[in-house]
Backbone as CSV, one residue per row, in Angstrom:
resi,resn,N_x,N_y,N_z,CA_x,CA_y,CA_z,C_x,C_y,C_z
1,MET,21.214,3.461,3.476,21.641,2.898,2.203,20.673,3.308,1.103
2,GLN,21.153,3.279,-0.119,20.338,3.680,-1.269,20.274,2.516,-2.262
3,ILE,19.092,2.323,-2.844,18.922,1.242,-3.805,18.007,1.723,-4.933
4,THR,18.250,1.217,-6.127,17.513,1.660,-7.314,16.434,0.661,-7.684
5,ALA,15.264,1.187,-8.071,14.153,0.351,-8.553,13.828,0.792,-9.982
6,TYR,14.074,-0.093,-10.949,13.884,0.254,-12.352,12.460,-0.028,-12.816
7,ALA,12.047,0.650,-13.881,10.759,0.390,-14.523,10.881,-0.824,-15.437
8,LYS,9.739,-1.270,-15.980,9.735,-2.384,-16.937,8.693,-2.127,-18.006
9,VAL,8.876,-2.826,-19.111,7.804,-2.956,-20.102,7.607,-4.443,-20.363
10,ASN,6.433,-4.786,-20.855,6.168,-6.151,-21.315,6.325,-6.154,-22.830
11,LEU,7.393,-6.764,-23.325,7.598,-6.817,-24.766,6.504,-7.646,-25.438
12,CYS,6.062,-8.683,-24.759,4.923,-9.503,-25.191,4.075,-9.805,-23.965
13,LEU,2.769,-9.864,-24.145,1.905,-10.247,-23.031,0.723,-11.024,-23.596
14,ASP,0.747,-12.334,-23.383,-0.331,-13.219,-23.823,-1.188,-13.595,-22.622
15,ILE,-2.466,-13.313,-22.693,-3.395,-13.711,-21.635,-4.077,-14.982,-22.102
16,LEU,-3.769,-16.087,-21.431,-4.135,-17.407,-21.942,-5.505,-17.881,-21.479
17,GLU,-5.820,-17.685,-20.212,-7.132,-18.109,-19.710,-7.384,-17.523,-18.329
18,LYS,-8.647,-17.514,-17.966,-9.029,-17.105,-16.616,-9.261,-18.363,-15.798
19,THR,-8.565,-18.480,-14.687,-8.647,-19.682,-13.870,-9.858,-19.612,-12.938
20,PRO,-10.272,-20.745,-12.372,-11.447,-20.758,-11.484,-11.322,-19.827,-10.282
21,ASN,-10.079,-19.544,-9.844,-9.916,-18.653,-8.690,-9.939,-17.179,-9.076
22,GLY,-10.187,-16.895,-10.362,-10.325,-15.510,-10.796,-9.056,-14.880,-11.335
23,TYR,-7.928,-15.556,-11.189,-6.674,-15.035,-11.739,-6.568,-15.389,-13.223
24,HIS,-5.703,-14.671,-13.914,-5.488,-14.919,-15.334,-4.106,-15.520,-15.558
25,GLU,-4.079,-16.645,-16.243,-2.801,-17.247,-16.599,-2.227,-16.491,-17.787
26,ILE,-0.960,-16.134,-17.697,-0.342,-15.322,-18.745,1.013,-15.906,-19.151
27,ARG,1.518,-15.411,-20.241,2.903,-15.670,-20.667,3.414,-14.336,-21.190
28,THR,4.489,-13.859,-20.602,4.931,-12.504,-20.916,6.448,-12.423,-20.924
29,ILE,6.953,-11.466,-21.669,8.385,-11.185,-21.661,8.582,-9.817,-21.018
30,PHE,9.173,-9.832,-19.827,9.496,-8.602,-19.109,10.838,-8.062,-19.591
31,HIS,10.943,-6.733,-19.611,12.230,-6.115,-19.944,12.412,-4.871,-19.080
32,GLU,13.527,-4.823,-18.371,13.813,-3.732,-17.456,14.278,-2.494,-18.221
33,ILE,13.821,-1.329,-17.782,14.185,-0.055,-18.400,15.102,0.696,-17.433
34,LYS,16.380,0.758,-17.760,17.370,1.271,-16.808,17.379,2.800,-16.695
35,ASN,16.842,3.497,-17.678,16.882,4.959,-17.600,15.587,5.557,-17.033
36,PHE,14.753,4.714,-16.429,13.497,5.171,-15.810,13.409,4.468,-14.461
37,LYS,13.578,5.183,-13.363,13.782,4.497,-12.087,13.331,5.336,-10.891
38,ASP,13.021,4.623,-9.809,12.826,5.212,-8.489,14.108,4.987,-7.689
39,ILE,14.368,5.871,-6.736,15.498,5.705,-5.824,14.937,5.564,-4.414
40,LEU,15.353,4.505,-3.716,14.880,4.255,-2.359,16.019,4.449,-1.367
41,GLU,15.730,5.152,-0.279,16.649,5.270,0.852,16.097,4.406,1.978
42,ILE,16.863,3.416,2.419,16.419,2.470,3.438,17.400,2.516,4.598
43,ASN,16.883,2.851,5.784,17.743,2.984,6.958,17.017,2.516,8.215
44,LYS,17.779,2.099,9.211,17.202,1.816,10.521,16.849,3.129,11.198
45,THR,15.815,3.088,12.027,15.398,4.273,12.761,14.962,3.864,14.160
46,LYS,14.958,4.817,15.088,14.615,4.495,16.479,13.144,4.756,16.800
47,LEU,12.406,5.331,15.874,11.048,5.776,16.191,10.002,4.728,15.841
48,SER,9.712,4.565,14.556,8.705,3.602,14.095,8.940,3.354,12.607
49,ASP,8.338,2.292,12.092,8.435,2.047,10.657,7.773,3.184,9.893
50,GLU,8.415,3.612,8.823,7.859,4.705,8.010,8.197,4.466,6.540
51,VAL,7.180,4.547,5.698,7.384,4.499,4.252,6.809,5.788,3.683
52,SER,7.639,6.611,3.074,7.171,7.871,2.503,7.573,7.948,1.041
53,ILE,6.784,8.701,0.297,7.019,8.847,-1.146,7.179,10.318,-1.473
54,ALA,8.219,10.644,-2.219,8.449,12.021,-2.632,8.275,12.130,-4.136
55,HIS,7.353,12.996,-4.565,7.205,13.322,-5.986,7.914,14.658,-6.179
56,ASP,8.997,14.657,-6.916,9.849,15.835,-7.017,10.290,16.225,-5.607
57,LEU,9.973,17.413,-5.169,10.380,17.843,-3.828,9.219,17.842,-2.851
58,LYS,8.071,17.438,-3.301,6.880,17.470,-2.447,6.579,16.072,-1.936
59,LYS,6.674,15.866,-0.630,6.453,14.544,-0.054,4.964,14.235,0.023
60,THR,4.636,13.004,-0.268,3.262,12.527,-0.167,3.213,11.444,0.897
61,PRO,2.442,11.631,1.990,2.375,10.597,3.028,1.869,9.282,2.458
62,VAL,2.412,8.194,2.983,2.023,6.885,2.475,0.546,6.605,2.712
63,GLN,-0.066,7.303,3.700,-1.479,7.086,3.981,-2.367,7.481,2.802
64,ASN,-1.849,8.309,1.907,-2.628,8.732,0.755,-2.683,7.675,-0.336
65,ILE,-1.903,6.616,-0.183,-1.897,5.527,-1.141,-2.664,4.361,-0.550
66,LYS,-3.563,3.767,-1.315,-4.352,2.651,-0.815,-3.439,1.522,-0.349
67,PRO,-3.790,0.857,0.766,-2.951,-0.236,1.273,-2.659,-1.308,0.234
68,SER,-3.643,-1.599,-0.632,-3.442,-2.644,-1.645,-2.394,-2.247,-2.675
69,GLU,-2.127,-0.937,-2.802,-1.144,-0.449,-3.768,0.210,-0.166,-3.122
70,ASN,0.265,-0.217,-1.800,1.484,0.122,-1.080,2.348,-1.127,-0.906
71,LEU,2.917,-1.570,-2.006,3.666,-2.825,-1.989,4.992,-2.692,-1.242
72,ALA,5.558,-1.505,-1.178,6.795,-1.315,-0.422,6.556,-1.587,1.066
73,LYS,5.448,-1.082,1.585,5.106,-1.332,3.002,4.778,-2.807,3.213
74,LYS,4.104,-3.421,2.257,3.800,-4.845,2.347,5.088,-5.663,2.381
75,ALA,6.067,-5.265,1.568,7.358,-5.954,1.557,8.073,-5.797,2.889
76,LEU,8.039,-4.590,3.440,8.671,-4.338,4.737,8.035,-5.195,5.827
77,ASP,6.708,-5.209,5.880,5.995,-5.977,6.904,6.294,-7.472,6.776
78,LEU,6.283,-7.988,5.545,6.540,-9.412,5.320,7.965,-9.766,5.738
79,PHE,8.919,-8.930,5.376,10.320,-9.197,5.695,10.520,-9.246,7.205
80,LYS,9.975,-8.257,7.914,10.162,-8.207,9.366,9.502,-9.397,10.052
81,LYS,8.321,-9.774,9.575,7.625,-10.908,10.172,8.378,-12.211,9.901
82,THR,8.845,-12.381,8.674,9.531,-13.626,8.283,10.804,-13.840,9.092
83,PHE,11.551,-12.764,9.330,12.857,-12.900,9.980,12.853,-12.370,11.419
84,ASN,11.644,-12.124,11.942,11.477,-11.715,13.342,12.353,-10.512,13.687
85,ILE,12.275,-9.515,12.837,13.082,-8.308,13.028,12.295,-7.289,13.852
86,LYS,12.910,-6.802,14.922,12.257,-5.855,15.826,12.656,-4.410,15.561
87,ASP,13.772,-4.223,14.862,14.221,-2.857,14.567,13.206,-2.143,13.683
88,PHE,13.118,-0.827,13.847,12.265,-0.016,12.987,13.052,0.417,11.745
89,VAL,12.310,0.601,10.653,12.946,0.922,9.375,12.253,2.122,8.731
90,SER,13.055,3.016,8.192,12.551,4.157,7.418,12.856,3.917,5.938
91,ILE,11.822,4.025,5.102,11.996,3.868,3.655,11.470,5.132,2.982
92,LYS,12.346,5.813,2.275,11.952,6.997,1.517,12.087,6.681,0.034
93,ILE,10.986,6.792,-0.690,10.972,6.474,-2.117,10.940,7.776,-2.916
94,HIS,12.003,8.021,-3.648,12.036,9.186,-4.533,11.443,8.724,-5.865
95,LYS,10.205,9.130,-6.095,9.355,8.529,-7.124,9.511,9.234,-8.464
96,ASN,9.942,8.474,-9.452,9.999,8.969,-10.833,9.091,8.154,-11.750
97,ILE,8.847,6.903,-11.395,7.952,6.047,-12.179,6.515,6.373,-11.760
98,PRO,5.671,6.836,-12.665,4.307,7.212,-12.279,3.526,6.036,-11.684
99,ILE,2.700,6.345,-10.682,1.863,5.330,-10.046,0.771,4.901,-11.016
100,SER,0.457,3.597,-11.021,-0.608,3.025,-11.869,-0.395,3.341,-13.342
101,SER,0.857,3.235,-13.786,1.185,3.579,-15.164,1.393,2.365,-16.058
102,GLY,1.479,1.157,-15.448,1.792,-0.031,-16.226,3.280,-0.234,-16.408
103,LEU,4.094,0.544,-15.672,5.547,0.448,-15.777,6.168,-0.315,-14.604
104,GLY,5.328,-0.830,-13.715,5.800,-1.711,-12.655,6.469,-1.026,-11.484
105,GLY,6.229,0.270,-11.296,6.927,0.995,-10.234,6.705,0.442,-8.836
106,ALA,5.464,0.148,-8.489,5.170,-0.357,-7.142,5.828,-1.713,-6.915
107,SER,5.769,-2.579,-7.923,6.386,-3.906,-7.806,7.906,-3.793,-7.714
108,SER,8.473,-2.903,-8.503,9.921,-2.706,-8.485,10.371,-2.156,-7.135
109,ASP,9.595,-1.221,-6.578,9.916,-0.687,-5.253,9.889,-1.802,-4.207
110,ALA,8.887,-2.686,-4.283,8.775,-3.781,-3.321,9.983,-4.714,-3.403
111,ALA,10.392,-5.046,-4.631,11.564,-5.902,-4.805,12.816,-5.221,-4.266
112,ALA,12.927,-3.918,-4.497,14.080,-3.169,-3.988,14.100,-3.169,-2.467
113,VAL,12.932,-3.094,-1.850,12.849,-3.151,-0.384,13.368,-4.495,0.118
114,LEU,12.940,-5.590,-0.513,13.409,-6.917,-0.093,14.932,-7.025,-0.218
115,LYS,15.462,-6.590,-1.351,16.911,-6.679,-1.563,17.665,-5.752,-0.609
116,GLY,17.105,-4.560,-0.399,17.748,-3.602,0.488,17.759,-4.065,1.931
117,LEU,16.650,-4.626,2.395,16.587,-5.111,3.772,17.507,-6.308,3.988
118,SER,17.622,-7.156,2.974,18.554,-8.288,3.064,19.977,-7.791,3.302
119,GLU,20.324,-6.694,2.621,21.661,-6.114,2.793,21.774,-5.378,4.111
120,LEU,20.731,-4.600,4.452,20.768,-3.781,5.664,20.948,-4.641,6.912
121,PHE,20.255,-5.782,6.943,20.332,-6.656,8.114,21.333,-7.803,7.931
122,LYS,22.145,-7.682,6.868,23.249,-8.624,6.627,22.792,-10.087,6.609
123,LEU,21.665,-10.331,5.932,21.144,-11.690,5.820,21.647,-12.392,4.563
124,ASN,22.074,-11.604,3.580,22.612,-12.168,2.329,21.707,-13.251,1.748
125,LEU,20.430,-12.925,1.605,19.464,-13.901,1.110,19.759,-14.289,-0.324
126,SER,19.550,-15.543,-0.640,19.747,-16.027,-1.999,18.639,-15.489,-2.908
127,GLU,18.891,-15.520,-4.206,17.867,-15.103,-5.159,16.621,-15.969,-5.015
128,LYS,16.797,-17.263,-4.775,15.665,-18.171,-4.607,14.801,-17.761,-3.421
129,ARG,15.435,-17.395,-2.311,14.676,-16.981,-1.122,13.971,-15.656,-1.367
130,LEU,14.632,-14.732,-2.036,14.008,-13.449,-2.355,12.816,-13.639,-3.284
131,LEU,12.937,-14.544,-4.248,11.821,-14.825,-5.154,10.624,-15.390,-4.393
132,TYR,10.890,-16.257,-3.423,9.812,-16.838,-2.614,9.054,-15.735,-1.873
133,LEU,9.779,-14.787,-1.298,9.138,-13.670,-0.608,8.377,-12.786,-1.593
134,ALA,8.994,-12.525,-2.739,8.395,-11.637,-3.734,7.044,-12.161,-4.223
135,GLU,6.930,-13.477,-4.394,5.675,-14.066,-4.855,4.521,-13.785,-3.901
136,GLN,4.821,-13.572,-2.632,3.781,-13.324,-1.636,3.293,-11.874,-1.653
137,ILE,3.996,-11.034,-2.394,3.649,-9.606,-2.426,2.846,-9.242,-3.665
138,GLY,3.246,-9.726,-4.824,2.546,-9.396,-6.064,3.131,-10.164,-7.227
139,MET,2.347,-10.322,-8.277,2.746,-11.191,-9.384,3.900,-10.634,-10.215
140,ASP,4.094,-9.314,-10.228,5.202,-8.725,-10.991,6.474,-8.593,-10.165
141,VAL,6.347,-8.711,-8.843,7.500,-8.453,-7.964,8.657,-9.414,-8.224
142,PRO,8.414,-10.726,-8.430,9.547,-11.627,-8.660,10.438,-11.214,-9.837
143,PHE,9.830,-10.677,-10.906,10.670,-10.267,-12.039,11.745,-9.284,-11.609
144,PHE,11.384,-8.346,-10.728,12.336,-7.303,-10.351,13.420,-7.817,-9.407
145,ILE,13.252,-8.997,-8.852,14.352,-9.631,-8.128,15.425,-10.064,-9.125
146,VAL,14.984,-10.557,-10.277,15.887,-11.050,-11.316,16.351,-9.921,-12.231
147,GLY,15.395,-9.099,-12.720,15.709,-7.959,-13.564,16.106,-8.327,-14.983
148,GLU,16.663,-7.338,-15.693,17.114,-7.481,-17.080,15.957,-7.901,-17.997
149,THR,16.014,-9.084,-18.584,14.956,-9.589,-19.470,14.610,-11.004,-19.022
150,ALA,13.315,-11.300,-18.921,12.919,-12.614,-18.415,11.537,-12.987,-18.911
151,LEU,11.286,-14.274,-18.976,9.970,-14.812,-19.319,9.191,-15.022,-18.035
152,GLY,7.955,-14.519,-18.012,7.074,-14.719,-16.864,5.907,-15.612,-17.252
153,THR,5.683,-16.669,-16.482,4.588,-17.597,-16.767,3.713,-17.772,-15.530
154,HIS,2.685,-18.651,-15.659,1.654,-18.861,-14.642,0.888,-17.554,-14.519
155,PHE,0.978,-16.847,-13.406,0.328,-15.543,-13.296,1.341,-14.411,-13.490
156,GLY,2.501,-14.761,-14.007,3.578,-13.801,-14.226,4.693,-13.919,-13.217
157,GLU,4.446,-14.689,-12.143,5.394,-14.750,-11.031,6.457,-15.831,-11.182
158,LYS,6.267,-16.755,-12.136,7.274,-17.791,-12.369,8.247,-17.265,-13.427
159,ILE,9.479,-17.078,-13.021,10.440,-16.320,-13.826,11.537,-17.218,-14.387
160,THR,11.778,-17.064,-15.685,12.892,-17.727,-16.355,13.777,-16.658,-16.987
161,LYS,15.042,-16.628,-16.608,15.944,-15.617,-17.151,16.147,-15.823,-18.650
162,LEU,16.248,-14.718,-19.366,16.550,-14.736,-20.796,17.871,-14.007,-21.037
163,PRO,18.468,-14.185,-22.208,19.699,-13.428,-22.505,19.450,-11.924,-22.392
164,ASN,20.421,-11.221,-21.872,20.300,-9.770,-21.775,20.247,-9.149,-23.172
165,ILE,19.407,-8.148,-23.322,19.323,-7.429,-24.595,20.253,-6.225,-24.532
166,ASN,21.158,-6.141,-25.460,22.075,-5.006,-25.533,21.269,-3.716,-25.694
167,PRO,21.400,-2.747,-24.766,20.623,-1.511,-24.880,20.903,-0.731,-26.159
168,GLU,22.052,-0.971,-26.780,22.345,-0.328,-28.057,21.585,-1.007,-29.198
169,LEU,21.210,-2.274,-28.989,20.437,-3.006,-29.990,18.978,-2.576,-29.977
170,LEU,18.409,-2.491,-28.776,16.989,-2.191,-28.648,16.819,-0.990,-27.723
171,LYS,16.648,0.178,-28.304,16.436,1.392,-27.526,14.936,1.621,-27.368
172,ILE,14.513,1.846,-26.136,13.078,1.945,-25.841,12.751,3.321,-25.284
173,LYS,11.778,3.964,-25.897,11.307,5.261,-25.432,9.961,5.084,-24.750
174,ILE,9.794,5.686,-23.563,8.576,5.536,-22.760,7.716,6.791,-22.882
175,PHE,6.403,6.567,-23.002,5.428,7.663,-23.003,4.445,7.400,-21.858
176,PRO,4.721,7.932,-20.659,3.894,7.604,-19.494,2.446,8.053,-19.639
177,LYS,1.545,7.157,-19.297,0.106,7.441,-19.222,-0.398,8.172,-20.464
178,SER,-0.064,7.652,-21.628,-0.399,8.374,-22.853,-1.466,7.691,-23.699
179,SER,-2.016,6.565,-23.249,-3.071,5.910,-24.021,-4.418,6.136,-23.350
180,GLU,-5.484,5.680,-24.026,-6.826,5.842,-23.479,-7.113,4.856,-22.355
181,LEU,-6.259,3.847,-22.192,-6.481,2.827,-21.169,-6.208,3.437,-19.795
182,LYS,-7.245,3.554,-18.974,-7.102,4.205,-17.676,-7.279,3.245,-16.505
183,GLU,-7.716,1.999,-16.778,-7.981,1.068,-15.698,-6.695,0.671,-14.979
184,LYS,-6.841,0.354,-13.688,-5.751,-0.271,-12.965,-5.776,-1.756,-13.296
185,THR,-4.741,-2.459,-12.866,-4.552,-3.837,-13.314,-5.776,-4.703,-13.091
186,ARG,-6.336,-4.666,-11.889,-7.456,-5.561,-11.588,-8.641,-5.298,-12.491
187,SER,-9.048,-4.032,-12.638,-10.209,-3.728,-13.467,-9.913,-3.952,-14.944
188,ALA,-8.645,-3.758,-15.345,-8.286,-4.029,-16.736,-8.484,-5.504,-17.053
189,TYR,-8.056,-6.367,-16.160,-8.263,-7.805,-16.358,-9.752,-8.149,-16.389
190,GLU,-10.521,-7.519,-15.512,-11.955,-7.806,-15.443,-12.677,-7.414,-16.731
191,ASN,-12.177,-6.419,-17.425,-12.837,-5.921,-18.632,-12.408,-6.647,-19.907
192,LEU,-11.460,-7.550,-19.796,-10.980,-8.266,-20.973,-12.031,-9.220,-21.536
193,ASP,-12.051,-9.345,-22.845,-12.798,-10.391,-23.533,-11.785,-11.483,-23.859
194,ILE,-11.806,-12.576,-23.073,-10.797,-13.621,-23.209,-10.784,-14.225,-24.615
195,SER,-11.944,-14.196,-25.286,-12.003,-14.780,-26.631,-11.119,-14.015,-27.618
196,LYS,-10.763,-12.766,-27.294,-9.915,-11.960,-28.169,-8.429,-12.080,-27.814
197,CYS,-8.153,-12.810,-26.742,-6.782,-12.881,-26.227,-6.109,-14.203,-26.615
198,GLY,-4.829,-14.259,-26.409,-4.068,-15.480,-26.665,-3.908,-15.827,-28.136
199,LYS,-4.070,-14.851,-29.002,-3.988,-15.102,-30.454,-2.585,-14.917,-31.017
200,ASN,-1.680,-14.406,-30.188,-0.355,-14.030,-30.700,0.779,-14.818,-30.062
201,LYS,0.487,-16.040,-29.610,1.519,-16.840,-28.954,2.704,-17.130,-29.888
202,ALA,2.412,-17.274,-31.181,3.504,-17.525,-32.141,4.447,-16.329,-32.204
203,LYS,3.895,-15.125,-32.056,4.736,-13.929,-32.059,5.674,-13.913,-30.855
204,THR,5.176,-14.387,-29.717,6.026,-14.455,-28.531,7.222,-15.364,-28.786
205,GLU,6.968,-16.484,-29.449,8.063,-17.401,-29.768,9.096,-16.725,-30.683
206,LEU,8.619,-15.911,-31.606,9.544,-15.215,-32.506,10.352,-14.159,-31.754
207,VAL,9.719,-13.480,-30.802,10.471,-12.510,-29.996,11.537,-13.222,-29.171
208,LEU,11.195,-14.380,-28.619,12.178,-15.161,-27.869,13.363,-15.536,-28.765
209,LYS,13.076,-15.904,-30.009,14.151,-16.216,-30.948,14.993,-14.979,-31.251
210,GLY,14.305,-13.851,-31.386,15.018,-12.599,-31.655,15.926,-12.200,-30.505
211,ILE,15.476,-12.430,-29.270,16.302,-12.130,-28.099,17.516,-13.054,-28.076
212,GLU,17.288,-14.307,-28.380,18.368,-15.301,-28.362,19.429,-14.996,-29.429
213,SER,18.964,-14.560,-30.597,19.889,-14.348,-31.712,20.364,-12.904,-31.844
214,GLY,19.751,-11.990,-31.084,20.112,-10.583,-31.215,19.555,-9.939,-32.472
215,ASP,18.405,-10.450,-32.945,17.763,-9.939,-34.159,16.751,-8.856,-33.786
216,LYS,17.170,-7.611,-33.896,16.327,-6.472,-33.518,15.026,-6.446,-34.300
217,ASN,15.080,-6.647,-35.603,13.875,-6.572,-36.433,12.864,-7.652,-36.063
218,LEU,13.361,-8.839,-35.748,12.456,-9.934,-35.365,11.736,-9.592,-34.064
219,ILE,12.432,-8.949,-33.147,11.812,-8.526,-31.890,10.738,-7.477,-32.152
220,ILE,11.120,-6.403,-32.839,10.212,-5.262,-33.013,8.961,-5.645,-33.805
221,LYS,9.111,-6.474,-34.835,7.973,-6.862,-35.680,6.930,-7.686,-34.931
222,ASN,7.306,-8.289,-33.798,6.400,-9.232,-33.135,5.987,-8.816,-31.725
223,LEU,6.253,-7.576,-31.370,5.791,-7.072,-30.081,4.266,-7.055,-30.037
224,HIS,3.689,-7.371,-28.891,2.226,-7.335,-28.756,1.834,-7.395,-27.290
225,ASN,0.593,-7.026,-27.034,0.072,-6.999,-25.667,-1.445,-7.189,-25.743
226,ASP,-1.962,-8.238,-25.116,-3.392,-8.530,-25.207,-4.273,-7.466,-24.565
227,PHE,-3.718,-6.611,-23.710,-4.517,-5.518,-23.158,-4.878,-4.497,-24.240
228,GLU,-4.177,-4.541,-25.350,-4.504,-3.631,-26.447,-5.862,-3.956,-27.068
229,THR,-6.412,-5.148,-26.769,-7.766,-5.466,-27.240,-8.820,-4.614,-26.544
230,LEU,-8.446,-3.950,-25.455,-9.386,-3.069,-24.747,-9.483,-1.688,-25.387
231,LEU,-8.532,-1.359,-26.237,-8.482,-0.016,-26.807,-9.461,0.131,-27.971
232,GLU,-10.150,1.255,-27.998,-11.106,1.516,-29.081,-10.423,2.045,-30.328
233,LYS,-9.297,2.730,-30.137,-8.577,3.301,-31.271,-7.221,2.600,-31.406
234,PRO,-6.741,2.411,-32.626,-5.416,1.799,-32.799,-4.320,2.705,-32.260
235,LEU,-3.264,2.099,-31.766,-2.129,2.865,-31.268,-1.300,3.399,-32.437
236,PRO,-0.504,4.430,-32.197,0.408,4.902,-33.248,1.305,3.762,-33.716
237,GLU,1.687,3.804,-34.963,2.489,2.727,-35.538,3.758,2.474,-34.717
238,GLY,3.956,1.229,-34.354,5.147,0.838,-33.608,5.020,0.957,-32.103
239,ALA,3.943,1.582,-31.624,3.756,1.775,-30.182,2.976,0.614,-29.577
240,HIS,3.270,0.321,-28.310,2.573,-0.749,-27.595,2.369,-0.354,-26.146
241,LEU,1.324,-0.917,-25.521,1.133,-0.721,-24.098,2.309,-1.337,-23.348
242,SER,2.717,-0.663,-22.279,3.863,-1.144,-21.504,3.506,-2.309,-20.595
243,GLY,2.231,-2.452,-20.291,1.768,-3.517,-19.399,0.256,-3.491,-19.354
244,SER,-0.306,-3.452,-18.134,-1.763,-3.387,-17.999,-2.241,-1.960,-17.765
245,GLY,-1.324,-0.998,-17.759,-1.684,0.393,-17.549,-1.584,1.213,-18.818
246,PRO,-1.707,2.537,-18.691,-1.856,3.384,-19.871,-0.576,3.825,-20.559
247,SER,0.577,3.529,-20.024,1.820,3.999,-20.646,2.115,3.221,-21.927
248,LEU,2.763,3.892,-22.853,3.168,3.283,-24.114,4.695,3.244,-24.200
249,PHE,5.198,2.342,-25.047,6.617,2.349,-25.356,6.814,2.168,-26.845
250,LEU,7.927,2.656,-27.300,8.277,2.577,-28.726,9.739,2.157,-28.818
251,CYS,9.990,1.126,-29.602,11.372,0.676,-29.834,11.969,1.416,-31.020
252,ILE,13.179,1.911,-30.859,13.818,2.694,-31.914,15.225,2.164,-32.192
């Protein structure tokens, strides 16, 4: 079977505080990008579990990716353990979303694995059950169970659906890995100055109003991302970081 994993951008990302356990409480608006995607092939196999990634036509063994970044394999392992599945599974990821780009590719792949395995093994899991599993894999994974546009709170994993944004209303252009921000998510959070963050919560409220009313200008005027406080140079006018990685997006 084949399943699609879409990219995302954070239209708003407010970093509110660092909790005693070292995580950062956030409030963010996720938005799925339908024209930027990975394609996953998920099938039963008789040999052993295998997760492979293909960049263009050149396959990259999963061993070349750090275990902490291999969320698709983590999703597979969790699913099999949870439902006591003994069958072996082959997952081939045709990768178009760059790794560590801030576009959510690894999280989206993991969510696609959960949804694909639910279908493959005819479990027909509810969205609530899939969200519960997704939370155990990574903080962005639950959003990709829901997709479209959603508010993420707590550490980003608590998801509230928002009205869908008409793609003709808000067209988004992606510039992968085009900013000076090179840190991966964990180190990016570690380098933040919390005193500079959480200043744009009112803008998030205005974007929420713009989504509700379909007001394109209200959305575009209030886009922001607290990771931009890490940048030494201002971004091009209208451009914003897509998440915690180096990719930028521009609404047109």
